[in-house]
Z-matrix of the N, CA and C atoms (Angstrom, degrees):
N
C 1 1.443
C 2 1.539 1 111.09
N 3 1.304 2 116.71 1 -46.43
C 4 1.460 3 120.19 2 177.64
C 5 1.524 4 110.23 3 -66.68
N 6 1.311 5 116.71 4 -37.05
C 7 1.472 6 119.58 5 178.25
C 8 1.520 7 111.11 6 -66.72
N 9 1.335 8 116.97 7 -31.65
C 10 1.469 9 120.56 8 176.33
C 11 1.532 10 110.73 9 -63.92
N 12 1.333 11 116.19 10 -39.56
C 13 1.464 12 120.15 11 178.23
C 14 1.521 13 110.86 12 -64.94
N 15 1.335 14 116.30 13 -41.44
C 16 1.460 15 120.08 14 178.45
C 17 1.528 16 111.14 15 -65.58
N 18 1.341 17 116.10 16 -40.40
C 19 1.465 18 120.05 17 177.73
C 20 1.533 19 110.96 18 -62.89
N 21 1.321 20 115.32 19 -42.52
C 22 1.463 21 120.14 20 179.46
C 23 1.526 22 110.83 21 -64.19
N 24 1.327 23 116.25 22 -41.59
C 25 1.463 24 120.37 23 178.45
C 26 1.526 25 110.59 24 -65.34
N 27 1.316 26 117.71 25 -40.77
C 28 1.465 27 121.38 26 178.96
C 29 1.522 28 110.64 27 -64.81
N 30 1.326 29 116.90 28 -40.61
C 31 1.464 30 120.57 29 178.05
C 32 1.531 31 110.58 30 -64.31
N 33 1.342 32 116.68 31 -40.56
C 34 1.454 33 121.14 32 178.90
C 35 1.530 34 110.38 33 -63.27
N 36 1.319 35 116.38 34 -41.93
C 37 1.460 36 120.66 35 178.98
C 38 1.528 37 110.85 36 -64.81
N 39 1.325 38 117.81 37 -41.35
C 40 1.460 39 121.27 38 177.69
C 41 1.523 40 110.74 39 -63.40
N 42 1.325 41 115.95 40 -40.66
C 43 1.462 42 120.47 41 177.87
C 44 1.532 43 110.24 42 -63.04
N 45 1.333 44 116.81 43 -46.29
C 46 1.463 45 121.26 44 179.12
C 47 1.525 46 111.29 45 -59.12
N 48 1.316 47 117.09 46 -41.53
C 49 1.465 48 121.53 47 178.85
C 50 1.526 49 110.16 48 -63.47
N 51 1.327 50 116.72 49 -43.94
C 52 1.467 51 120.82 50 -179.60
C 53 1.527 52 110.86 51 -64.13
N 54 1.325 53 116.83 52 -41.98
C 55 1.464 54 120.72 53 179.38
C 56 1.525 55 109.83 54 -64.93
N 57 1.320 56 117.33 55 -42.37
C 58 1.463 57 121.42 56 179.74
C 59 1.528 58 110.77 57 -62.46
N 60 1.323 59 116.84 58 -43.94
C 61 1.470 60 120.27 59 179.24
C 62 1.523 61 110.97 60 -63.01
N 63 1.318 62 116.65 61 -42.06
C 64 1.462 63 120.39 62 179.45
C 65 1.526 64 110.64 63 -64.55
N 66 1.323 65 117.15 64 -41.12
C 67 1.458 66 121.40 65 178.51
C 68 1.523 67 111.03 66 -63.80
N 69 1.323 68 116.68 67 -41.76
C 70 1.461 69 120.72 68 178.23
C 71 1.528 70 110.94 69 -63.16
N 72 1.318 71 116.55 70 -41.81
C 73 1.460 72 120.42 71 179.96
C 74 1.527 73 110.89 72 -64.44
N 75 1.325 74 116.97 73 -41.16
C 76 1.467 75 120.35 74 177.92
C 77 1.519 76 111.04 75 -64.31
N 78 1.322 77 116.21 76 -43.07
C 79 1.462 78 120.24 77 179.10
C 80 1.515 79 111.53 78 -63.02
N 81 1.320 80 116.03 79 -40.93
C 82 1.467 81 120.25 80 178.61
C 83 1.523 82 110.69 81 -64.03
N 84 1.318 83 117.24 82 -42.91
C 85 1.469 84 121.15 83 179.28
C 86 1.527 85 110.65 84 -63.05
N 87 1.346 86 116.37 85 -41.22
C 88 1.464 87 119.41 86 178.05
C 89 1.523 88 111.20 87 -63.63
N 90 1.314 89 116.27 88 -41.03
C 91 1.469 90 120.16 89 179.23
C 92 1.511 91 111.78 90 -64.03
N 93 1.329 92 116.22 91 -41.57
C 94 1.464 93 119.90 92 177.84
C 95 1.525 94 110.98 93 -63.09
N 96 1.319 95 116.38 94 -42.65
C 97 1.472 96 120.47 95 -179.84
C 98 1.525 97 110.68 96 -63.15
N 99 1.335 98 116.20 97 -41.53
C 100 1.467 99 119.31 98 178.32
C 101 1.519 100 111.12 99 -63.74
N 102 1.325 101 115.81 100 -42.55
C 103 1.458 102 119.93 101 179.71
C 104 1.517 103 111.91 102 -62.83
N 105 1.329 104 116.03 103 -41.78
C 106 1.465 105 119.91 104 178.21
C 107 1.525 106 110.76 105 -63.82
N 108 1.320 107 117.10 106 -42.32
C 109 1.465 108 120.79 107 -179.55
C 110 1.529 109 110.66 108 -64.62
N 111 1.332 110 115.94 109 -41.19
C 112 1.467 111 118.71 110 178.61
C 113 1.517 112 111.21 111 -65.47
N 114 1.323 113 116.59 112 -41.10
C 115 1.462 114 120.12 113 178.47
C 116 1.515 115 111.85 114 -63.59
N 117 1.318 116 115.62 115 -40.46
C 118 1.471 117 119.73 116 178.25
C 119 1.529 118 110.68 117 -64.28
N 120 1.329 119 116.46 118 -43.55
C 121 1.463 120 120.40 119 179.62
C 122 1.524 121 110.57 120 -64.19
N 123 1.329 122 116.67 121 -40.75
C 124 1.460 123 120.33 122 179.31
C 125 1.533 124 110.29 123 -63.55
N 126 1.326 125 116.79 124 -40.80
C 127 1.463 126 120.49 125 178.15
C 128 1.515 127 111.83 126 -63.40
N 129 1.329 128 116.94 127 -42.15
C 130 1.464 129 120.31 128 176.86
C 131 1.519 130 110.89 129 -61.82
N 132 1.331 131 115.91 130 -43.62
C 133 1.467 132 119.96 131 -178.82
C 134 1.521 133 110.70 132 -62.39
N 135 1.319 134 117.33 133 -41.17
C 136 1.470 135 120.38 134 178.81
C 137 1.524 136 110.90 135 -63.41
N 138 1.323 137 116.08 136 -42.38
C 139 1.462 138 120.16 137 178.47
C 140 1.531 139 110.70 138 -64.52
N 141 1.320 140 117.06 139 -44.68
C 142 1.466 141 120.83 140 178.92
C 143 1.523 142 110.97 141 -59.94
N 144 1.322 143 115.58 142 -42.80
C 145 1.469 144 119.81 143 179.56
C 146 1.525 145 110.74 144 -60.40
N 147 1.315 146 117.41 145 -43.10
C 148 1.469 147 121.18 146 179.42
C 149 1.525 148 111.17 147 -65.11
N 150 1.331 149 115.88 148 -40.98
C 151 1.461 150 119.43 149 179.61
C 152 1.529 151 111.55 150 -65.52
N 153 1.316 152 116.58 151 -35.96
C 154 1.468 153 119.84 152 176.51
C 155 1.518 154 110.01 153 -69.05
N 156 1.332 155 116.86 154 -40.58
C 157 1.467 156 120.24 155 177.71
C 158 1.531 157 111.41 156 -61.54
N 159 1.327 158 116.67 157 -28.27
C 160 1.465 159 121.15 158 178.37
C 161 1.526 160 112.21 159 -81.37
N 162 1.340 161 116.81 160 0.21
C 163 1.457 162 119.27 161 174.21
C 164 1.513 163 115.81 162 108.51
N 165 1.302 164 118.41 163 1.27
C 166 1.467 165 120.50 164 178.00
C 167 1.524 166 109.30 165 -79.85
N 168 1.311 167 116.06 166 145.29
C 169 1.461 168 120.56 167 176.58
C 170 1.534 169 109.11 168 -91.82
N 171 1.317 170 115.35 169 164.30
C 172 1.462 171 120.28 170 176.52
C 173 1.530 172 109.58 171 -60.18
N 174 1.319 173 116.62 172 -39.33
C 175 1.472 174 121.17 173 178.30
C 176 1.531 175 110.88 174 -61.54
N 177 1.329 176 117.28 175 -44.62
C 178 1.466 177 120.71 176 178.42
C 179 1.528 178 110.77 177 -61.92
N 180 1.313 179 116.09 178 -44.13
C 181 1.464 180 119.94 179 179.51
C 182 1.523 181 111.02 180 -63.51
N 183 1.317 182 115.56 181 -38.66
C 184 1.457 183 120.18 182 177.87
C 185 1.523 184 110.59 183 -60.48
N 186 1.312 185 115.97 184 -46.05
C 187 1.467 186 120.91 185 179.27
C 188 1.529 187 111.48 186 -64.71
N 189 1.324 188 116.45 187 -42.83
C 190 1.468 189 120.61 188 -177.21
C 191 1.530 190 112.50 189 -69.94
N 192 1.318 191 116.64 190 -40.21
C 193 1.459 192 120.74 191 -170.21
C 194 1.525 193 114.53 192 -99.72
N 195 1.327 194 115.62 193 -10.02
C 196 1.469 195 117.99 194 -179.70
C 197 1.524 196 113.05 195 73.46
N 198 1.321 197 115.86 196 20.24
C 199 1.464 198 121.06 197 176.05
C 200 1.524 199 107.54 198 -102.96
N 201 1.322 200 116.06 199 151.98
C 202 1.470 201 117.65 200 176.04
C 203 1.522 202 109.11 201 -74.83
N 204 1.305 203 115.19 202 157.31
C 205 1.464 204 119.92 203 177.56
C 206 1.524 205 109.82 204 -61.89
N 207 1.314 206 117.11 205 -34.97
C 208 1.470 207 121.25 206 178.94
C 209 1.529 208 110.50 207 -65.05
N 210 1.335 209 117.38 208 -41.63
C 211 1.469 210 120.52 209 176.93
C 212 1.528 211 110.88 210 -59.96
N 213 1.320 212 115.39 211 -46.06
C 214 1.466 213 120.67 212 -178.83
C 215 1.524 214 109.81 213 -62.72
N 216 1.311 215 116.59 214 -48.68
C 217 1.463 216 120.04 215 -178.75
C 218 1.538 217 110.63 216 -63.96
N 219 1.318 218 116.80 217 -35.62
C 220 1.460 219 120.36 218 177.84
C 221 1.513 220 112.49 219 -65.03
N 222 1.329 221 116.26 220 -44.39
C 223 1.461 222 120.31 221 178.20
C 224 1.526 223 110.86 222 -63.55
N 225 1.307 224 115.98 223 -42.82
C 226 1.466 225 119.46 224 179.88
C 227 1.532 226 110.75 225 -63.82
N 228 1.317 227 116.56 226 -40.68
C 229 1.465 228 120.50 227 -179.75
C 230 1.523 229 111.28 228 -68.29
N 231 1.308 230 115.93 229 -36.54
C 232 1.463 231 120.43 230 -176.03
C 233 1.532 232 112.06 231 -70.64
N 234 1.297 233 117.88 232 -34.18
C 235 1.458 234 120.69 233 -172.63
C 236 1.531 235 113.62 234 -116.08
N 237 1.294 236 118.47 235 17.51
C 238 1.470 237 121.66 236 175.72
C 239 1.490 238 110.72 237 -120.19
């Protein structure tokens, strides 16, 4: 009977460890995805800034890239 309690406690601890590891892995994956998205957005903003410096308008970039003018202006505002 006492050994059953110890077995149950050990199983609970193993379960808790497994859940914690899974949660950590999910959190890490989410963080990586966010970092990649931010890096991609920053790269787009840098490219847009260079294209504007070369004389392109936001409207021209919108037409060329298939992005809305609001998206372009938002990216430029966020990373400038």
